[in-house]
N, C-alpha and C positions, 0 to 999 in steps of 0.2 A: 569354424561356424560361430556365431556369438550367442553366447547365454542371455545376454542382455535383452529386456523388454524392447519391442519395436518402439521407434520415436513418437512422441505425440504428434500427430499430422496436422494439428493447429502450429505447432513449434516449428515444424519443418516448413510450413506454408508463410509463416511471417518472417523466417529468416531468409529464406529465398527471395520472397517479394521484397524484403527491407534490404538485401544487401544488391539487389537489381536495380533499387529507386536511383533517381538521379541525385538525392541527396540520402546516402545510404543511413538505414536507422531500423532499430529493433525495438519492439514494444517493451516497456521496463518489466512487465510481469515475468518476463522469461529470465531474469536476473536472479528468480528466485528457486531454484532447485533446491536440494538438500543443502549442500555446501554453500550456496549462495545465502540460504536463510541462514545459516550458522554465523556467515561474517557479517550479515547484517547486524544480528544480535550483537556482535562484538562491536559494531559501529555504535550502537545506541549506547555502549558503555565509555565511548572515548570522552575526552574532557572537552574538546572542541564541539562536540554534537550536543547542542543545548536542548534541541525539541524535545528527547526523551525524559530529561530530568524536569523540564519546566512542566511538561504536561502532567506528571507522575504528581508533581506537588498541587497541581490545580486538581486532579483527582482526588488526592487525599483531604484537601481543603474542602471540594465543594460535592463530593459524592452524596453526602447527606441531603445536600439541597436538590441533587438530582431525583434521589428516593421520595422527598417531600413533594414534587411536583409532578414526578410520572408515577409514582407508588411503587410498592414492592410486591414480591410474591411470585410474579408471573415469569416470562422467559426473556433472557438476554441473548441477543444474536451479534456474534461478533463477525464483522467482514475483514478479512484477511488476517485471522488471528494470529498467525506466527506462533511465537512462544506463549502467548497469552500472558506476557510479563506483567502489564498493568492490570488485567482483568480481576485480579482478587481484590485490589481496593474497591472495584465496582461491586462486586460480588458481595462483599461483606457488607456494603451498606444497603444494598437493595435487598438481600436474602432472597433471591429468586428460587423458582420451583424447579428451573431448567435453564440450562447453557446450551447454545448451540454454536460453536466454532465453526466457521467456513475456510477454508484455504485452499490453494491450487496445489500446495506441496503436502501431499498425502502423508508419507513418514514422518515429516516433521509434525503434521498436524494430528496424527495419532499418538506420538510420543508425548507431545504437549499436553493433549487431553488427559492422558494417564497421569500425567504429573500433577496435573491441575485436581485430578478425581482423588488421588491421596490427600491432597490438602481440603479438600470439600467432600467427604465420603458421603455426605448425605443429600448431595446433588445430582439429580438427572442430567449427564453429559451426553450430547448426541452430535459428535463430529459429521461434518458434512465436506466431503472433498470436491471441490468444483470452482469454476470461475465465476466470481460474486459480480463479474462485469455485465452478468445477464440476470433476469429474474431467476430465483433458486426455488425450487418446492421444498419447503422445510420438513422435517419429520413428522407424521401424523401425531406424534406425542405432544405437539405444540400447537397444534392446528386451533384449538379453541382458546388458546391462551392471549392475553394482551402480552405487546412485546416492546422491547427498548431495543433497538439496534446500536451497536456500538462500532464506531470507527476512527479509532484513534490515530496517532502518528502524523497527522496532516497527510496521510496517503492519496486523499483526494487530489494534492497537490501535483501527481505524476500526471495528471491527465490535462489536456487542453479543455478549454472552457465547455464546448461543446459535447465531448465525450464526459466531462465530469457530470455535466446536466443529464445526460443519458444516463449514467451511474447511479444518480440520485433518483432518478424516475423507476429505474429497475429495484433498488432498494425498498424505495415508497410500494412497489407491486407485491415485492416478497414479503414485507411485513404486513400491509394493510393500512387502510385509511384509519388513523385515529392512534398508529403505533407512534412511538417516540424514537429520535434519533438523536445520540449523543455524539458528536463529532469534534476532531481535534482538526485546527486550521494553523498553519504557520504565518506569522505576521512579516511584512515589509520591513526590512533593517537594515543596519550598515552592513556594505555589501563585503567588507574585510570578515566580517563576523560569519556571513553567509559562505565566503569561500573556504575559510577555515574549516567549517562544520563538513564541507563536502570534499576537502583535499586534505585529509589530517595528516600530521607528521608522522606517524607511524605506518602511514602507506596501506591502512585496513581498508578504506574505500578505495583506492586503486586495485587491491586485490580483489576486492567484490566485483568491481566492472571487469576487469579483466578474466574473471572467473565464467563470463557468458561465453568467451572463445573458447575456453577449455570444456564447457557443456556442449557448445556446437561441435568440438572435434570428437567428443565421446559420444555423443548420441546421434550425430548427422552424419559421421564419417568424413568430418572436417579435415582439412591440411593447413590449418592456419597456423603459422607460427606465431605464437603468443606474445615473443621477446621482439616483433617487429612492431607492437603497439605500445602505446602509454596512455595511462589515465589523463583526462583532462576535465576540471570543472571551471565554467565560466558564467559569467552574471550577464543575462540578457535583459537589460532595462526596459527596452519597448513591451516586452512580453511579461513582465515582473517574475523573472524564473531563472534559477540555477539550472544550468544544463550539463550533463555529464556526456562525455564523448570518449570514443578510443581512438587515438589519433596515429596515424601509421607514421612511424619514424624512418621509414626506407620504402622505395617500391616494393612492392610484394604482391605474388601471385598465388593464389590457392584455389581449392575446390571445397564445395560443401555439397553431401548427397549426389557428388559426381558431376556437379555443375561448377565450371570455371569463372573465378573472379580475380580481378586484379585492382588494386589501388595503388595511387602516386604518394610519394612522400609529402605529409601535410594533411591528406585527407582523412575525413573522420567518419565513424559510425555512432549516430546519435543513439544513445541507449536509455537516457532518462531525462525527465524534465522534474523540478520541484518548483512549482509555482506558490507565490508568497502573495497573502491578500492583505489590502486595507479593509477598513471596517465597513464600506459599503460593499466591496466585493463580496466578501463571505455572505451577505445578506442577500444579496441579487441571485447568486448562484443556488441557494438554498430555495428563495421563492420562485424562479425558474422551473424546478422541478416538482413544485407543489408541496412544500415542507413550510411551515410558519414558524416564526421565532418565537420560542417561549422564553430563555434566558440566556446569556452569555457570561462567562468568567474569563478574566485576562489575569495575567501576572502582573506586579508591579512596573515592571519594565515595557510591557505590552509587546512582548516577543510572542506569545502563542496564545490563542485562545480556543475555550472550550465552548461549544454550541449545542444547547439542547432545542430541538425543532419537533413539532408534530405533523405528521402526515395529513393534509387536507383533503377534504373532497373536492372533486374538480368543480371550479366555478366557472360559470360563463356570464362573466362580467364583461363590460365593453372594454 
């Protein structure tokens, strides 16, 4: 008998439906179990992976501007907090009364919150384990506070446009009208730069992608031969996105949760999108979800942008 906790029913449903689809695909959020979260943190430190260091530099330069516009002393709510690696920069500038990290990986969330508590002993930290793709009930301790949402890393790029708008609407519902959102978005740039960032020489991104198969085997009684797949990153120009795939290197048959699947050599499981945005793209995405633009900051090479937006009341304009 297994001692492990029962598998997440949503994970099971998404994997089974995704593998059975005409074009197999599994939502990117399932890449982030504990091991996946650790591997992603390693990716952010790679020389090829420009988004993290570029966004960090922007935060160090402009967090004081965020504080000037959005104010200080209230609650910072971080969506998909992960290790909260960039968060201290913002917290030092804003000096909030409370910090609410939200993440789907519970163990990683609690460990990161504990580490941050040591760095900010006077800050009230309220971790929330949950799927931020849906509206979230925030802890009662921050109910009356004005809020700044924080969504760094261009995580919004993992979603197709309609889902990204749904997420931004859910964030607006979670935070409330009048709240602010500080969001990072990656810019469209040279394709070679993008491909190196998502297929690094050390193979960390490949291991991150393949870890999804190991998770399926461990949590869903899968029999997937991991060595039958390889990581692929491609640029889809019409969709303005990097795509990550797991490509079968030979014909393969396996089971997941007792259900049989087979793939031919060259067929892929689509595991992640990372959309890149032009100037008007990012603004339109926010406006479609009810967020008004306050300020934008970008690096000298225009590789990445930080956007401060505010949740607007519903308008009934023609």
